[in-house]
C-alpha positions in Angstrom: 4.7 7.1 -9.9 7.7 5.1 -11.1 9.4 5.7 -14.4 12.1 3.8 -16.3 14.2 1.5 -14.1 12.3 2.6 -11.0 9.3 0.4 -12.1 11.4 -2.5 -10.8 10.9 -1.3 -7.2 7.1 -1.0 -7.4 6.7 -4.1 -5.2 8.7 -2.4 -2.4 6.3 0.6 -2.5 3.2 -1.6 -2.7 4.4 -3.7 0.3 5.0 -0.6 2.4 2.6 0.2 5.3 -0.3 2.5 4.6 -2.0 5.2 6.5 -5.7 6.0 5.8 -8.2 8.6 7.0 -11.6 6.9 6.7 -15.2 8.1 7.1 -17.6 5.3 8.2 -21.4 5.4 8.4 -22.4 3.0 11.2 -25.7 1.2 11.3 -26.0 0.4 7.6 -24.1 -2.4 5.7 -24.1 -2.3 1.9 -23.3 -4.9 -0.7 -20.2 -3.0 -1.8 -19.2 -2.0 1.7 -19.2 1.6 0.6 -21.8 4.4 0.0 -22.3 3.5 -3.7 -23.8 0.1 -2.8 -27.3 -1.1 -1.9 -28.2 -1.2 1.8 -28.5 -4.9 2.7 -28.7 -4.6 6.5 -29.9 -2.1 9.1 -28.2 -2.3 12.5 -28.4 -0.3 15.8 -25.9 2.5 15.9 -23.5 1.7 18.8 -23.0 4.0 21.7 -19.3 3.7 21.3 -16.9 1.9 18.9 -14.9 -1.1 19.9 -11.7 -0.8 17.9 -9.1 -2.7 19.9 -10.3 -6.1 18.6 -9.2 -5.1 15.1 -5.5 -4.5 16.0 -2.7 -6.8 15.1 -2.9 -9.8 12.8 -6.6 -10.3 12.0 -8.7 -12.3 9.5 -10.6 -10.1 7.1 -12.9 -11.0 4.2 -12.3 -8.8 1.1 -15.3 -7.1 -0.5 -17.0 -9.0 -3.3 -16.8 -5.8 -5.3 -13.1 -5.8 -5.5 -10.3 -6.4 -8.1 -9.1 -9.5 -6.4 -9.1 -12.4 -8.9 -10.6 -15.8 -8.7 -9.9 -18.2 -11.6 -8.5 -15.3 -13.6 -11.6 -13.1 -13.1 -11.9 -10.1 -10.7 -14.4 -10.6 -8.0 -16.5 -7.6 -9.1 -17.1 -9.4 -12.4 -18.9 -12.2 -10.5 -20.8 -9.7 -8.4 -22.0 -7.6 -11.3 -23.3 -10.7 -13.1 -25.0 -12.1 -10.0 -22.8 -15.2 -9.9 -22.1 -16.8 -6.6 -18.4 -17.0 -5.5 -16.8 -18.0 -2.3 -14.6 -15.2 -0.9 -12.2 -16.6 1.6 -10.9 -14.5 4.5 -7.2 -13.7 4.7 -4.9 -12.5 7.3 -3.9 -8.8 7.3 -2.2 -6.6 9.8 -3.6 -3.4 11.4 -1.0 -1.5 13.4 -3.2 1.3 14.8 -6.7 2.7 14.7 -7.4 6.1 16.1 -10.9 7.6 16.5 -10.5 11.1 15.1 -14.2 12.1 15.5 -17.4 10.4 16.5 -20.8 12.0 15.7 -23.2 9.1 15.5 -23.8 7.6 13.0 -20.6 9.0 11.5 -17.1 8.1 12.6 -13.7 9.3 11.3 -10.9 6.8 11.8 -7.2 7.0 11.1 -5.9 3.5 10.3 -2.3 2.4 9.9 -2.2 -1.0 8.3 -0.2 -3.4 6.1 -0.5 -4.6 2.6 -3.8 -6.1 1.5 -6.0 -4.5 4.2 -9.4 -3.4 3.0 -10.7 -0.4 4.9 -14.1 -1.1 3.3 -14.1 -4.5 5.0 -13.1 -2.9 8.3 -16.1 -0.6 7.9 -18.4 -3.6 7.2 -17.0 -5.5 10.2 -17.7 -2.4 12.4 -21.4 -2.6 11.3 -21.4 0.1 8.7 -20.0 1.2 5.3 -17.3 3.4 4.0 -18.3 7.0 3.0 -14.9 8.5 2.4 -11.3 7.5 2.2 -8.0 9.4 1.9 -4.7 7.6 1.7 -2.4 9.8 3.8 0.8 7.8 3.5 2.5 4.9 1.7 5.7 4.0 3.6 7.6 7.3 3.9 5.7 9.1 1.2 3.1 11.4 2.7 0.2 13.2 1.2 1.5 16.6 2.2 4.5 15.9 0.0 2.4 15.0 -3.0 2.0 17.2 -6.2 -1.1 18.9 -7.3 -2.1 17.6 -10.8 -2.3 21.2 -12.0 1.4 21.7 -11.2 2.5 18.4 -12.7 3.2 19.9 -16.2 6.9 20.4 -15.2 7.1 16.8 -14.0 10.9 16.7 -14.5 11.2 19.0 -11.5 9.7 16.3 -9.2 11.9 13.3 -10.2 13.6 11.6 -7.3 16.5 9.1 -7.3 15.7 5.4 -6.7 17.5 5.5 -3.4 15.1 8.1 -2.0 12.2 5.8 -2.5 13.8 3.0 -0.4 14.7 4.8 2.8 14.3 1.7 4.9 16.8 -0.4 3.0 20.4 -0.5 4.4 22.6 1.6 2.1 25.9 0.0 0.9 28.5 2.2 -0.7 30.5 0.4 -3.4 33.4 1.5 -5.6 33.3 1.5 -9.4 34.8 -2.0 -9.7 32.3 -3.5 -7.2 29.4 -1.7 -9.0 30.6 -3.3 -12.3 30.7 -6.7 -10.7 27.1 -6.3 -9.3 25.8 -5.1 -12.7 27.2 -8.3 -14.2 25.4 -10.4 -11.6 28.3 -11.2 -9.3 27.8 -11.2 -5.6 29.4 -9.4 -2.7 30.0 -10.7 0.8 27.1 -8.9 2.5 24.3 -10.2 4.8 20.7 -9.2 4.7 19.0 -6.9 2.2 20.8 -3.7 1.1 20.8 -1.1 -1.7 24.2 -0.7 -3.3 25.1 2.8 -4.4 28.0 3.7 -6.6 30.4 6.6 -5.9 28.0 9.0 -7.7 25.1 7.9 -5.4 23.3 6.1 -8.1 21.5 2.9 -7.4 23.4 -0.2 -8.5 21.5 -3.1 -7.2 19.3 -4.4 -4.4 21.2 -7.3 -2.7 19.9 -10.1 -0.7 22.6 -11.9 1.3 25.1 -10.5 -1.2 23.3 -11.7 -4.3 22.0 -9.0 -6.7 18.2 -9.4 -6.7 17.4 -6.3 -8.8 20.1 -4.7 -10.9 20.0 -1.1 -12.2 21.9 -0.2 -15.3 24.0 3.0 -15.4 22.5 5.2 -18.0 23.9 8.8 -18.5 21.7 11.3 -16.7 19.7 8.7 -14.9 18.4 9.9 -11.5 
């Protein structure tokens, strides 16, 4: 959850690699690619799962029942109204698939993947449908570090500085004068992408080849 100026880094979090634990029921495809849908195809349950062919950069067709938009409308709107729509496959990246357990027709898979990957589509391509899904990690944020909603009343205790949400960005320490220049949109002679931090450790700007791409203003008490 991003608050205040941290909302400006949401794209970095969304683009981070994901880790999922998925339960897949083989032998039945549904129209929604999950257990809430209508069974549309019965298939033989395989003796073993062939997972290696889904690794790397692959082409995947998103589910029709999804929030992806076509001509300003989410795909699920077309599906619920029974309107035909052509869903084009798109390239996604799957880094790793581990078979956690296999008790036919149920399989438990741990999937490390990139942005835009639909685990429901993976289940459908395997010849089944999704019955459970847990997102275990987004980038460096892991489920074991998450907060129980019942404990979230004292949310101020869980605030983290912007820099901690961007551990993979190169950190660039700048002095007060350089921080002022960056906050005024002036560049620094730096190559690549980096997060500039002022002497107090507060985020100043995200730079790309020295040019401030996102600038964070210095408010008293800001994390």
